[in-house]
N, CA, C and O atoms as a Tinker XYZ file with bonds, in Angstrom:
   328  protein
     1  N     -9.160000  -10.884000    5.281000    73     2
     2  CA    -7.783000  -10.437000    5.421000    64     1     3
     3  C     -7.173000  -10.299000    4.025000    63     2     4     5
     4  O     -7.243000  -11.222000    3.214000    81     3
     5  N     -6.583000   -9.152000    3.759000    73     3     6
     6  CA    -5.888000   -8.912000    2.493000    64     5     7
     7  C     -4.400000   -9.115000    2.739000    63     6     8     9
     8  O     -3.800000   -8.430000    3.568000    81     7
     9  N     -3.812000  -10.057000    2.018000    73     7    10
    10  CA    -2.386000  -10.385000    2.144000    64     9    11
    11  C     -1.577000   -9.559000    1.160000    63    10    12    13
    12  O     -1.855000   -9.549000   -0.040000    81    11
    13  N     -0.566000   -8.862000    1.683000    73    11    14
    14  CA     0.231000   -7.927000    0.895000    64    13    15
    15  C      1.690000   -8.374000    0.877000    63    14    16    17
    16  O      2.236000   -8.770000    1.907000    81    15
    17  N      2.313000   -8.308000   -0.287000    73    15    18
    18  CA     3.756000   -8.522000   -0.416000    64    17    19
    19  C      4.385000   -7.193000   -0.846000    63    18    20    21
    20  O      3.783000   -6.424000   -1.594000    81    19
    21  N      5.587000   -6.941000   -0.368000    73    19    22
    22  CA     6.291000   -5.681000   -0.654000    64    21    23
    23  C      7.613000   -5.993000   -1.343000    63    22    24    25
    24  O      8.360000   -6.868000   -0.907000    81    23
    25  N      7.896000   -5.261000   -2.433000    73    23    26
    26  CA     9.199000   -5.335000   -3.103000    64    25    27
    27  C      9.767000   -3.920000   -3.077000    63    26    28    29
    28  O      9.320000   -3.051000   -3.825000    81    27
    29  N     10.755000   -3.695000   -2.211000    73    27    30
    30  CA    11.324000   -2.359000   -1.969000    64    29    31
    31  C     12.761000   -2.519000   -1.492000    63    30    32    33
    32  O     13.015000   -3.249000   -0.535000    81    31
    33  N     13.706000   -1.843000   -2.149000    73    31    34
    34  CA    15.108000   -2.002000   -1.771000    64    33    35
    35  C     15.514000   -1.184000   -0.547000    63    34    36    37
    36  O     16.474000   -1.546000    0.133000    81    35
    37  N     14.821000   -0.108000   -0.254000    73    35    38
    38  CA    15.151000    0.717000    0.901000    64    37    39
    39  C     14.598000    0.045000    2.156000    63    38    40    41
    40  O     13.384000   -0.079000    2.321000    81    39
    41  N     15.501000   -0.385000    3.040000    73    39    42
    42  CA    15.106000   -1.178000    4.213000    64    41    43
    43  C     14.150000   -0.413000    5.129000    63    42    44    45
    44  O     13.210000   -1.002000    5.661000    81    43
    45  N     14.373000    0.887000    5.319000    73    43    46
    46  CA    13.494000    1.662000    6.194000    64    45    47
    47  C     12.081000    1.748000    5.619000    63    46    48    49
    48  O     11.098000    1.589000    6.343000    81    47
    49  N     11.988000    1.994000    4.347000    73    47    50
    50  CA    10.671000    2.067000    3.699000    64    49    51
    51  C     10.003000    0.697000    3.723000    63    50    52    53
    52  O      8.827000    0.582000    4.067000    81    51
    53  N     10.752000   -0.338000    3.360000    73    51    54
    54  CA    10.205000   -1.700000    3.337000    64    53    55
    55  C      9.665000   -2.109000    4.700000    63    54    56    57
    56  O      8.536000   -2.586000    4.812000    81    55
    57  N     10.480000   -1.918000    5.738000    73    55    58
    58  CA    10.051000   -2.304000    7.084000    64    57    59
    59  C      8.931000   -1.401000    7.596000    63    58    60    61
    60  O      8.028000   -1.867000    8.292000    81    59
    61  N      8.982000   -0.126000    7.262000    73    59    62
    62  CA     7.926000    0.804000    7.667000    64    61    63
    63  C      6.588000    0.447000    7.051000    63    62    64    65
    64  O      5.558000    0.474000    7.726000    81    63
    65  N      6.602000    0.112000    5.762000    73    63    66
    66  CA     5.367000   -0.308000    5.104000    64    65    67
    67  C      4.813000   -1.579000    5.737000    63    66    68    69
    68  O      3.605000   -1.702000    5.938000    81    67
    69  N      5.690000   -2.515000    6.048000    73    67    70
    70  CA     5.248000   -3.765000    6.668000    64    69    71
    71  C      4.585000   -3.495000    8.018000    63    70    72    73
    72  O      3.555000   -4.090000    8.333000    81    71
    73  N      5.172000   -2.601000    8.816000    73    71    74
    74  CA     4.588000   -2.256000   10.116000    64    73    75
    75  C      3.219000   -1.606000    9.928000    63    74    76    77
    76  O      2.265000   -1.950000   10.626000    81    75
    77  N      3.122000   -0.671000    8.988000    73    75    78
    78  CA     1.839000   -0.012000    8.729000    64    77    79
    79  C      0.779000   -0.999000    8.259000    63    78    80    81
    80  O     -0.364000   -0.952000    8.713000    81    79
    81  N      1.153000   -1.878000    7.366000    73    79    82
    82  CA     0.203000   -2.864000    6.849000    64    81    83
    83  C     -0.249000   -3.800000    7.968000    63    82    84    85
    84  O     -1.445000   -4.038000    8.135000    81    83
    85  N      0.698000   -4.325000    8.728000    73    83    86
    86  CA     0.355000   -5.251000    9.806000    64    85    87
    87  C     -0.440000   -4.576000   10.924000    63    86    88    89
    88  O     -1.157000   -5.250000   11.664000    81    87
    89  N     -0.320000   -3.271000   11.051000    73    87    90
    90  CA    -1.066000   -2.532000   12.060000    64    89    91
    91  C     -2.425000   -2.058000   11.598000    63    90    92    93
    92  O     -3.158000   -1.422000   12.356000    81    91
    93  N     -2.767000   -2.365000   10.351000    73    91    94
    94  CA    -4.056000   -1.954000    9.790000    64    93    95
    95  C     -5.031000   -3.123000    9.804000    63    94    96    97
    96  O     -4.709000   -4.227000    9.366000    81    95
    97  N     -6.228000   -2.859000   10.314000    73    95    98
    98  CA    -7.248000   -3.894000   10.391000    64    97    99
    99  C     -7.556000   -4.414000    8.989000    63    98   100   101
   100  O     -7.796000   -3.640000    8.063000    81    99
   101  N     -7.543000   -5.735000    8.851000    73    99   102
   102  CA    -7.899000   -6.360000    7.587000    64   101   103
   103  C     -6.745000   -6.586000    6.629000    63   102   104   105
   104  O     -6.948000   -7.084000    5.522000    81   103
   105  N     -5.524000   -6.224000    7.042000    73   103   106
   106  CA    -4.353000   -6.372000    6.180000    64   105   107
   107  C     -3.258000   -7.154000    6.899000    63   106   108   109
   108  O     -3.127000   -7.083000    8.121000    81   107
   109  N     -2.474000   -7.901000    6.121000    73   107   110
   110  CA    -1.345000   -8.642000    6.673000    64   109   111
   111  C     -0.223000   -8.668000    5.636000    63   110   112   113
   112  O     -0.444000   -9.037000    4.482000    81   111
   113  N      0.974000   -8.276000    6.049000    73   111   114
   114  CA     2.143000   -8.343000    5.168000    64   113   115
   115  C      2.690000   -9.768000    5.222000    63   114   116   117
   116  O      3.190000  -10.209000    6.257000    81   115
   117  N      2.592000  -10.478000    4.111000    73   115   118
   118  CA     2.995000  -11.886000    4.081000    64   117   119
   119  C      4.432000  -12.086000    3.619000    63   118   120   121
   120  O      4.999000  -13.156000    3.839000    81   119
   121  N      5.042000  -11.071000    2.977000    73   119   122
   122  CA     6.422000  -11.209000    2.500000    64   121   123
   123  C      6.980000   -9.852000    2.133000    63   122   124   125
   124  O      6.257000   -8.958000    1.694000    81   123
   125  N      8.299000   -9.716000    2.324000    73   123   126
   126  CA     9.008000   -8.526000    1.858000    64   125   127
   127  C     10.246000   -8.976000    1.093000    63   126   128   129
   128  O     10.856000   -9.996000    1.411000    81   127
   129  N     10.604000   -8.192000    0.079000    73   127   130
   130  CA    11.760000   -8.511000   -0.758000    64   129   131
   131  C     12.547000   -7.235000   -1.033000    63   130   132   133
   132  O     11.967000   -6.174000   -1.266000    81   131
   133  N     13.866000   -7.349000   -1.002000    73   131   134
   134  CA    14.740000   -6.197000   -1.221000    64   133   135
   135  C     15.094000   -5.986000   -2.684000    63   134   136   137
   136  O     15.664000   -4.956000   -3.044000    81   135
   137  N     14.759000   -6.955000   -3.527000    73   135   138
   138  CA    15.086000   -6.815000   -4.951000    64   137   139
   139  C     14.152000   -7.669000   -5.801000    63   138   140   141
   140  O     13.459000   -8.553000   -5.296000    81   139
   141  N     14.149000   -7.389000   -7.085000    73   139   142
   142  CA    13.263000   -8.069000   -8.023000    64   141   143
   143  C     13.605000   -9.548000   -8.161000    63   142   144   145
   144  O     12.719000  -10.393000   -8.281000    81   143
   145  N     14.887000   -9.844000   -8.141000    73   143   146
   146  CA    15.298000  -11.232000   -8.342000    64   145   147
   147  C     14.763000  -12.145000   -7.242000    63   146   148   149
   148  O     14.279000  -13.240000   -7.527000    81   147
   149  N     14.847000  -11.704000   -5.996000    73   147   150
   150  CA    14.310000  -12.500000   -4.890000    64   149   151
   151  C     12.789000  -12.608000   -4.980000    63   150   152   153
   152  O     12.216000  -13.662000   -4.707000    81   151
   153  N     12.145000  -11.511000   -5.364000    73   151   154
   154  CA    10.693000  -11.540000   -5.515000    64   153   155
   155  C     10.271000  -12.549000   -6.585000    63   154   156   157
   156  O      9.308000  -13.291000   -6.393000    81   155
   157  N     10.981000  -12.577000   -7.696000    73   155   158
   158  CA    10.640000  -13.519000   -8.763000    64   157   159
   159  C     10.786000  -14.968000   -8.306000    63   158   160   161
   160  O     10.051000  -15.842000   -8.766000    81   159
   161  N     11.724000  -15.222000   -7.411000    73   159   162
   162  CA    11.935000  -16.584000   -6.911000    64   161   163
   163  C     10.871000  -17.023000   -5.916000    63   162   164   165
   164  O     10.409000  -18.163000   -5.964000    81   163
   165  N     10.478000  -16.127000   -5.014000    73   163   166
   166  CA     9.693000  -16.564000   -3.858000    64   165   167
   167  C      8.371000  -15.848000   -3.617000    63   166   168   169
   168  O      7.625000  -16.253000   -2.725000    81   167
   169  N      8.052000  -14.816000   -4.364000    73   167   170
   170  CA     6.880000  -14.012000   -4.050000    64   169   171
   171  C      5.595000  -14.826000   -4.011000    63   170   172   173
   172  O      4.812000  -14.680000   -3.072000    81   171
   173  N      5.361000  -15.659000   -4.979000    73   171   174
   174  CA     4.074000  -16.353000   -5.051000    64   173   175
   175  C      3.952000  -17.501000   -4.062000    63   174   176   177
   176  O      2.859000  -18.034000   -3.869000    81   175
   177  N      5.058000  -17.892000   -3.430000    73   175   178
   178  CA     4.975000  -18.863000   -2.341000    64   177   179
   179  C      4.204000  -18.270000   -1.164000    63   178   180   181
   180  O      3.570000  -18.998000   -0.400000    81   179
   181  N      4.262000  -16.940000   -1.022000    73   179   182
   182  CA     3.585000  -16.249000    0.076000    64   181   183
   183  C      2.089000  -16.043000   -0.207000    63   182   184   185
   184  O      1.333000  -15.690000    0.698000    81   183
   185  N      1.670000  -16.258000   -1.432000    73   183   186
   186  CA     0.265000  -16.141000   -1.837000    64   185   187
   187  C     -0.344000  -14.771000   -1.532000    63   186   188   189
   188  O     -1.371000  -14.691000   -0.857000    81   187
   189  N      0.280000  -13.685000   -2.024000    73   187   190
   190  CA    -0.274000  -12.356000   -1.757000    64   189   191
   191  C     -1.537000  -12.091000   -2.580000    63   190   192   193
   192  O     -1.715000  -12.631000   -3.672000    81   191
   193  N     -2.401000  -11.247000   -2.026000    73   191   194
   194  CA    -3.571000  -10.772000   -2.768000    64   193   195
   195  C     -3.222000   -9.544000   -3.589000    63   194   196   197
   196  O     -3.867000   -9.254000   -4.596000    81   195
   197  N     -2.185000   -8.816000   -3.145000    73   195   198
   198  CA    -1.721000   -7.617000   -3.828000    64   197   199
   199  C     -0.227000   -7.456000   -3.552000    63   198   200   201
   200  O      0.278000   -7.887000   -2.515000    81   199
   201  N      0.470000   -6.827000   -4.504000    73   199   202
   202  CA     1.911000   -6.581000   -4.381000    64   201   203
   203  C      2.159000   -5.084000   -4.460000    63   202   204   205
   204  O      1.632000   -4.408000   -5.344000    81   203
   205  N      2.965000   -4.563000   -3.531000    73   203   206
   206  CA     3.451000   -3.189000   -3.610000    64   205   207
   207  C      4.860000   -3.256000   -4.185000    63   206   208   209
   208  O      5.743000   -3.880000   -3.596000    81   207
   209  N      5.075000   -2.620000   -5.329000    73   207   210
   210  CA     6.327000   -2.744000   -6.087000    64   209   211
   211  C      7.007000   -1.387000   -6.258000    63   210   212   213
   212  O      6.419000   -0.454000   -6.805000    81   211
   213  N      8.244000   -1.288000   -5.788000    73   211   214
   214  CA     9.060000   -0.092000   -6.034000    64   213   215
   215  C      9.463000   -0.091000   -7.507000    63   214   216   217
   216  O      9.746000   -1.149000   -8.069000    81   215
   217  N      9.493000    1.064000   -8.125000    73   215   218
   218  CA     9.906000    1.161000   -9.529000    64   217   219
   219  C     11.421000    1.080000   -9.644000    63   218   220   221
   220  O     11.942000    0.358000  -10.494000    81   219
   221  N     12.133000    1.817000   -8.792000    73   219   222
   222  CA    13.589000    1.939000   -8.893000    64   221   223
   223  C     14.289000    0.930000   -7.991000    63   222   224   225
   224  O     14.704000    1.258000   -6.880000    81   223
   225  N     14.414000   -0.286000   -8.476000    73   223   226
   226  CA    15.118000   -1.342000   -7.753000    64   225   227
   227  C     16.514000   -1.513000   -8.344000    63   226   228   229
   228  O     16.733000   -1.162000   -9.503000    81   227
   229  N     17.464000   -2.047000   -7.570000    73   227   230
   230  CA    18.796000   -2.309000   -8.121000    64   229   231
   231  C     18.722000   -3.426000   -9.161000    63   230   232   233
   232  O     17.845000   -4.287000   -9.089000    81   231
   233  N     19.617000   -3.413000  -10.103000    73   231   234
   234  CA    19.679000   -4.391000  -11.185000    64   233   235
   235  C     18.387000   -4.379000  -12.000000    63   234   236   237
   236  O     18.253000   -3.533000  -12.885000    81   235
   237  N     17.449000   -5.257000  -11.754000    73   235   238
   238  CA    16.202000   -5.308000  -12.510000    64   237   239
   239  C     15.208000   -4.292000  -11.941000    63   238   240   241
   240  O     15.010000   -4.227000  -10.728000    81   239
   241  N     14.591000   -3.507000  -12.811000    73   239   242
   242  CA    13.637000   -2.493000  -12.358000    64   241   243
   243  C     12.326000   -3.131000  -11.900000    63   242   244   245
   244  O     12.021000   -4.275000  -12.235000    81   243
   245  N     11.572000   -2.372000  -11.137000    73   243   246
   246  CA    10.255000   -2.822000  -10.719000    64   245   247
   247  C      9.304000   -3.000000  -11.891000    63   246   248   249
   248  O      8.399000   -3.833000  -11.845000    81   247
   249  N      9.510000   -2.222000  -12.932000    73   247   250
   250  CA     8.667000   -2.345000  -14.130000    64   249   251
   251  C      8.913000   -3.690000  -14.805000    63   250   252   253
   252  O      7.962000   -4.370000  -15.192000    81   251
   253  N     10.177000   -4.080000  -14.949000    73   251   254
   254  CA    10.498000   -5.378000  -15.552000    64   253   255
   255  C     10.039000   -6.522000  -14.651000    63   254   256   257
   256  O      9.531000   -7.531000  -15.140000    81   255
   257  N     10.211000   -6.373000  -13.357000    73   255   258
   258  CA     9.764000   -7.398000  -12.418000    64   257   259
   259  C      8.245000   -7.571000  -12.516000    63   258   260   261
   260  O      7.742000   -8.695000  -12.512000    81   259
   261  N      7.530000   -6.469000  -12.602000    73   259   262
   262  CA     6.072000   -6.527000  -12.739000    64   261   263
   263  C      5.684000   -7.278000  -14.009000    63   262   264   265
   264  O      4.782000   -8.115000  -13.985000    81   263
   265  N      6.356000   -6.985000  -15.105000    73   263   266
   266  CA     6.059000   -7.664000  -16.369000    64   265   267
   267  C      6.220000   -9.174000  -16.211000    63   266   268   269
   268  O      5.372000   -9.943000  -16.662000    81   267
   269  N      7.304000   -9.592000  -15.572000    73   267   270
   270  CA     7.566000  -11.022000  -15.401000    64   269   271
   271  C      6.588000  -11.675000  -14.429000    63   270   272   273
   272  O      6.145000  -12.802000  -14.651000    81   271
   273  N      6.252000  -10.967000  -13.352000    73   271   274
   274  CA     5.285000  -11.510000  -12.396000    64   273   275
   275  C      3.913000  -11.665000  -13.045000    63   274   276   277
   276  O      3.219000  -12.653000  -12.807000    81   275
   277  N      3.524000  -10.691000  -13.861000    73   275   278
   278  CA     2.223000  -10.737000  -14.541000    64   277   279
   279  C      2.140000  -11.898000  -15.532000    63   278   280   281
   280  O      1.057000  -12.431000  -15.773000    81   279
   281  N      3.275000  -12.288000  -16.106000    73   279   282
   282  CA     3.278000  -13.456000  -16.995000    64   281   283
   283  C      2.909000  -14.716000  -16.220000    63   282   284   285
   284  O      2.257000  -15.611000  -16.757000    81   283
   285  N      3.324000  -14.784000  -14.966000    73   283   286
   286  CA     3.073000  -15.961000  -14.132000    64   285   287
   287  C      1.703000  -15.933000  -13.461000    63   286   288   289
   288  O      1.006000  -16.947000  -13.409000    81   287
   289  N      1.327000  -14.768000  -12.951000    73   287   290
   290  CA     0.077000  -14.611000  -12.198000    64   289   291
   291  C     -0.632000  -13.333000  -12.650000    63   290   292   293
   292  O     -0.574000  -12.320000  -11.954000    81   291
   293  N     -1.293000  -13.366000  -13.796000    73   291   294
   294  CA    -1.882000  -12.139000  -14.345000    64   293   295
   295  C     -2.989000  -11.524000  -13.493000    63   294   296   297
   296  O     -3.286000  -10.339000  -13.646000    81   295
   297  N     -3.600000  -12.287000  -12.611000    73   295   298
   298  CA    -4.715000  -11.769000  -11.828000    64   297   299
   299  C     -4.313000  -11.076000  -10.533000    63   298   300   301
   300  O     -5.158000  -10.453000   -9.892000    81   299
   301  N     -3.051000  -11.165000  -10.130000    73   299   302
   302  CA    -2.614000  -10.525000   -8.881000    64   301   303
   303  C     -2.341000   -9.053000   -9.158000    63   302   304   305
   304  O     -1.493000   -8.727000   -9.988000    81   303
   305  N     -3.058000   -8.153000   -8.468000    73   303   306
   306  CA    -2.832000   -6.709000   -8.673000    64   305   307
   307  C     -1.456000   -6.295000   -8.135000    63   306   308   309
   308  O     -1.007000   -6.759000   -7.087000    81   307
   309  N     -0.815000   -5.411000   -8.887000    73   307   310
   310  CA     0.479000   -4.867000   -8.469000    64   309   311
   311  C      0.372000   -3.350000   -8.488000    63   310   312   313
   312  O      0.044000   -2.747000   -9.509000    81   311
   313  N      0.656000   -2.742000   -7.329000    73   311   314
   314  CA     0.649000   -1.285000   -7.207000    64   313   315
   315  C      2.098000   -0.805000   -7.230000    63   314   316   317
   316  O      2.934000   -1.290000   -6.467000    81   315
   317  N      2.385000    0.148000   -8.109000    73   315   318
   318  CA     3.739000    0.662000   -8.234000    64   317   319
   319  C      3.960000    1.802000   -7.243000    63   318   320   321
   320  O      3.104000    2.669000   -7.065000    81   319
   321  N      5.140000    1.776000   -6.596000    73   319   322
   322  CA     5.553000    2.836000   -5.670000    64   321   323
   323  C      6.663000    3.647000   -6.309000    63   322   324   325
   324  O      7.561000    3.085000   -6.936000    81   323
   325  N      6.610000    4.964000   -6.156000    73   323   326
   326  CA     7.696000    5.804000   -6.668000    64   325   327
   327  C      8.216000    6.697000   -5.560000    63   326   328
   328  O      9.136000    7.485000   -5.783000    81   327
């Protein structure tokens, strides 16, 4: 099972991705976040194998969030969404 976390501010996209991931064999969405700040606080508690990261987030960008997450967990792959 591949555990996926999503960081996406658009609720429809975020929830849609979670449904698609949970409906795919071998994948499970373990956490979703609407902004970078919440992801930085709680993302690694969910223990994702991969993170889907929106680039254009409110306040802190997905690029900056990725930089900070990589400082903490450099081995977790992060895929950027545009």
